[in-house]
C-alpha positions as CSV (number, residue, x, y, z in Angstrom):
1,M,8.8,-33.6,30.1
2,A,4.6,-32.9,30.8
3,S,3.4,-29.2,30.8
4,N,1.6,-28.0,33.8
5,P,-0.8,-25.3,33.5
6,Q,1.3,-22.7,34.8
7,R,3.8,-23.6,32.2
8,V,1.7,-23.2,29.8
9,E,0.4,-20.2,31.0
10,Q,3.7,-18.5,31.2
11,L,4.4,-20.2,27.3
12,S,1.2,-18.0,26.6
13,V,1.9,-14.6,28.3
14,A,5.7,-14.9,26.6
15,A,3.9,-14.9,23.3
16,A,1.2,-12.2,23.5
17,F,4.3,-10.0,24.7
18,C,6.1,-11.1,22.1
19,L,3.1,-10.1,19.3
20,F,2.8,-6.9,21.0
21,D,6.4,-6.6,21.0
22,N,6.0,-6.7,17.0
23,R,3.2,-4.3,16.8
24,L,5.0,-2.1,19.3
25,R,7.8,-2.1,16.5
26,A,5.6,-1.6,14.0
27,S,3.9,1.7,15.6
28,G,7.4,2.9,15.5
29,N,8.1,2.5,12.0
30,S,4.5,4.1,11.5
31,S,5.7,7.2,13.9
32,I,8.5,7.6,11.6
33,V,6.9,7.1,8.5
34,W,4.1,9.8,9.9
35,G,7.3,12.2,11.6
36,M,9.0,12.0,7.6
37,L,5.6,13.2,6.0
38,N,5.5,16.4,8.2
39,L,9.0,17.5,7.6
40,L,8.1,17.6,4.1
41,V,5.0,19.3,4.9
42,G,6.5,22.0,7.0
43,G,9.6,22.5,4.6
44,A,7.1,23.3,2.0
45,I,5.2,25.4,4.2
46,V,8.4,27.4,5.5
47,A,9.2,27.2,1.2
48,A,7.0,29.6,1.3
49,N,7.8,32.1,3.7
50,D,5.3,31.3,6.2
51,R,6.2,30.9,9.7
52,W,3.3,27.9,10.5
53,G,5.7,25.3,8.7
54,L,8.0,25.4,11.6
55,V,5.3,23.7,14.2
56,S,5.0,21.1,11.4
57,L,8.8,20.9,11.2
58,L,8.8,20.3,15.3
59,F,5.8,17.7,15.0
60,G,7.7,15.9,12.3
61,V,11.3,15.8,14.6
62,G,8.9,14.8,17.6
63,L,7.4,12.0,15.6
64,I,10.9,10.3,14.5
65,G,12.4,10.6,17.9
66,A,9.4,8.7,19.3
67,G,9.3,6.3,16.9
68,I,13.0,5.1,17.4
69,Y,12.6,5.4,20.8
70,E,9.2,3.3,20.8
71,R,11.5,0.8,18.4
72,R,14.1,0.8,20.8
73,V,12.5,1.2,24.7
74,R,10.9,-2.1,26.3
75,D,8.4,0.4,28.5
76,P,4.6,1.5,28.9
77,K,5.8,5.0,29.0
78,V,6.8,4.8,25.2
79,I,3.0,3.9,24.6
80,I,1.8,7.2,26.1
81,L,4.5,9.2,24.7
82,S,3.4,8.0,21.3
83,A,-0.3,8.5,21.7
84,A,0.4,12.0,22.8
85,T,2.6,13.0,20.3
86,L,-0.2,11.8,17.7
87,A,-2.9,14.0,19.3
88,G,-0.4,16.9,19.1
89,L,-0.3,16.6,15.8
90,A,-4.0,15.6,15.0
91,L,-5.2,19.2,17.6
92,W,-2.1,21.0,15.5
93,D,-3.5,19.7,12.2
94,F,-6.9,20.4,13.3
95,A,-5.9,23.9,13.9
96,L,-4.3,24.5,10.7
97,I,-7.8,23.7,9.3
98,G,-9.1,26.6,11.6
99,L,-6.6,29.0,11.1
100,A,-7.5,28.7,6.9
101,A,-10.6,29.1,7.3
102,M,-9.7,32.8,9.0
103,G,-7.7,33.2,6.2
104,K,-4.1,33.3,7.7
105,V,-2.6,30.1,6.1
106,E,-2.8,28.0,3.0
107,L,-3.0,24.1,3.6
108,A,0.0,22.5,1.8
109,L,-2.2,19.2,1.5
110,G,-5.4,21.0,0.7
111,G,-8.5,19.0,2.5
112,R,-6.7,16.0,2.4
113,T,-5.4,18.2,5.8
114,F,-8.2,17.1,7.8
115,Y,-8.2,13.8,7.1
116,W,-4.5,13.5,7.9
117,A,-6.3,15.2,11.3
118,I,-8.9,12.5,11.6
119,A,-6.1,9.6,11.4
120,Q,-3.6,10.7,13.7
121,A,-6.2,11.3,15.9
122,W,-8.1,7.8,15.8
123,G,-3.9,6.6,15.8
124,A,-3.8,8.0,19.2
125,F,-7.1,6.8,20.7
126,A,-5.9,3.3,19.5
127,T,-2.7,3.6,20.8
128,W,-3.5,5.0,24.2
129,K,-6.2,2.3,24.5
130,T,-3.1,-0.5,24.4
131,Y,-1.1,1.2,27.2
132,S,-2.6,-1.5,29.9
133,T,-2.4,-4.3,28.1
134,Y,0.8,-3.7,27.6
135,K,1.8,-2.8,31.3
136,M,0.1,-6.1,32.6
137,L,2.1,-8.3,29.8
138,L,5.5,-6.7,30.8
139,E,4.8,-7.2,34.8
140,K,3.4,-10.7,34.0
141,S,6.0,-12.1,31.4
142,D,9.4,-14.1,32.5
143,P,12.5,-12.3,30.3
144,V,13.9,-16.2,30.2
145,T,10.8,-17.9,28.8
146,V,10.2,-14.8,26.1
147,E,13.4,-14.9,24.3
148,Q,12.7,-18.9,24.1
149,V,8.9,-18.1,22.9
150,R,10.7,-15.2,20.3
151,G,13.5,-17.5,18.9
152,Y,10.9,-20.2,18.3
153,I,8.9,-17.7,16.1
154,D,12.1,-16.7,14.8
155,E,12.5,-20.1,13.8
156,L,9.0,-20.9,12.6
157,K,8.7,-18.2,10.1
158,K,12.2,-18.7,8.4
159,V,12.2,-22.4,8.2
160,K,11.0,-24.5,5.4
161,P,8.8,-27.0,7.0
162,E,9.0,-29.6,4.6
163,Q,12.7,-29.3,5.2
164,S,12.5,-30.4,9.1
165,V,11.5,-33.0,10.7
166,D,8.5,-32.3,13.1
167,L,7.3,-28.9,11.7
168,V,3.5,-28.8,10.3
169,E,2.1,-26.4,8.4
170,F,-1.5,-26.1,6.0
171,E,-3.4,-23.4,5.3
172,A,-7.5,-22.5,6.4
173,N,-9.8,-20.4,4.1
174,A,-10.9,-17.5,6.7
175,G,-13.6,-16.7,4.8
176,F,-13.7,-13.6,1.5
177,V,-12.9,-10.9,3.4
178,Q,-10.1,-12.5,5.8
179,G,-8.7,-14.8,2.6
180,N,-6.1,-17.8,3.4
181,K,-4.2,-18.4,7.0
182,R,-1.3,-20.1,7.5
183,Y,-0.9,-22.0,10.2
184,R,2.7,-23.8,11.3
185,L,2.7,-26.1,14.4
186,K,6.0,-26.6,16.2
187,P,6.4,-29.4,18.8
188,V,8.1,-27.3,22.2
189,E,8.0,-30.0,25.0
190,D,4.4,-32.0,25.2
191,L,3.0,-28.7,23.4
192,Y,2.1,-27.8,19.6
193,M,3.0,-23.9,19.5
194,A,0.9,-23.1,16.6
195,A,1.2,-19.5,14.6
196,R,-1.1,-18.2,12.4
197,Y,0.0,-16.0,9.3
198,R,-1.6,-13.5,7.1
199,A,0.0,-15.1,3.6
200,Q,0.0,-12.6,0.9
201,F,2.3,-11.0,-1.8
202,G,5.2,-13.7,-0.7
203,S,5.7,-12.4,2.7
204,L,3.8,-13.8,6.4
205,T,2.8,-11.3,8.9
206,L,2.2,-12.8,12.5
207,E,-1.0,-12.8,13.8
208,E,-1.5,-15.1,16.8
209,V,0.6,-17.6,18.7
210,N,-0.9,-20.3,21.2
211,F,0.1,-23.3,22.9
212,V,-2.1,-26.4,22.7
213,P,-1.5,-29.5,24.2
214,R,-0.1,-32.2,21.9
215,N,-3.0,-34.7,22.7
216,E,-5.3,-32.1,21.9
217,V,-4.4,-32.2,18.3
218,T,-6.6,-34.2,16.1
219,L,-6.4,-34.7,12.3
220,S,-9.2,-36.3,10.7
221,P,-9.0,-36.0,6.3
222,E,-12.5,-35.1,4.7
223,G,-13.4,-38.0,2.5
224,E,-10.6,-39.1,0.0
225,K,-10.3,-36.2,-2.7
226,W,-6.9,-34.9,-3.6
227,M,-6.7,-31.1,-4.7
228,S,-3.5,-30.6,-6.6
229,K,-0.7,-32.7,-4.1
230,K,-3.1,-31.9,-1.4
231,I,-5.8,-33.2,0.8
232,K,-8.3,-31.2,2.4
233,A,-8.9,-32.1,6.0
234,N,-10.6,-31.0,9.5
235,V,-7.9,-30.1,12.6
236,Q,-8.7,-29.4,15.8
237,L,-6.9,-26.9,18.0
238,G,-7.8,-27.4,21.3
239,P,-11.1,-25.9,21.4
240,L,-10.5,-24.3,17.9
241,K,-11.7,-26.2,15.0
242,L,-10.7,-25.6,11.6
243,E,-12.5,-27.5,8.7
244,K,-11.2,-27.7,5.0
245,V,-7.7,-27.4,5.6
246,S,-5.9,-28.0,2.8
247,I,-2.9,-29.5,3.5
248,T,0.0,-32.6,2.2
249,P,0.1,-36.0,3.2
250,E,3.3,-36.0,4.7
251,M,2.4,-32.7,7.2
252,A,-1.2,-34.7,7.6
253,A,1.0,-37.9,8.9
254,R,2.7,-36.0,11.2
255,I,-0.5,-35.0,13.2
256,N,-1.8,-38.3,12.5
257,P,-0.1,-41.3,11.0
258,A,-3.1,-42.7,8.9
259,A,-3.4,-39.8,7.1
260,Q,-1.1,-40.4,5.1
261,A,-2.0,-44.2,4.5
262,I,-5.7,-42.8,3.4
263,A,-4.1,-40.4,1.0
264,F,-2.2,-43.1,-0.8
265,S,-4.8,-45.6,-0.7
266,T,-6.9,-42.3,-3.5
267,T,-3.7,-43.1,-6.3
């Protein structure tokens, strides 16, 4: 089944929506954490017989509610709610700093309150900026295709590529700051779904998903040097060229059957 440009666009939009959806869930978790922290701070202030702590308690409850809503509801208004709640909390922390300067309250976190306020204000701004993107993806995405792509993403993260018959896995060094990136390719129709992960502390964090025609994915071994049980190669993923990737001969052969023969000739 040949995939026309419209099909590739449909899959790409669905992939972008799934990635955004993952970030929205993570943002919901972050809101819940902020809410719990504010409940603790508000409780400490109230325990010190300071009524201003009630405001922190209310914000804490609000943030937890917003976080739960953000995790469960798929609507652009969720982003506005999350951004507004964080912005309100940032304004409250700045107000607390002003009240402390006038000697009316004591800051439970001392000077750290200022950094909390900055972090919350930045979080509110960053969240608000994503509203138009999420709204556009929600309008353009096809629900059936989204569920298909979400299933592919879940499968790719759980599967052991060496135990499959067609999945491909390799690693590429993205530089000192970003470290190693792990790529997994899954055949979908006449395409490869290419997923890029950040591998850290034994876990994989999905960073990007693209769909590339299989005839635009090539691999060429780099010399004849082994590195443990892997070889170095260059991989072309459509317009993206990855140099000096580390890949096993078996995985390389799934893209380029000649690669395994080249690797075996060095033994």
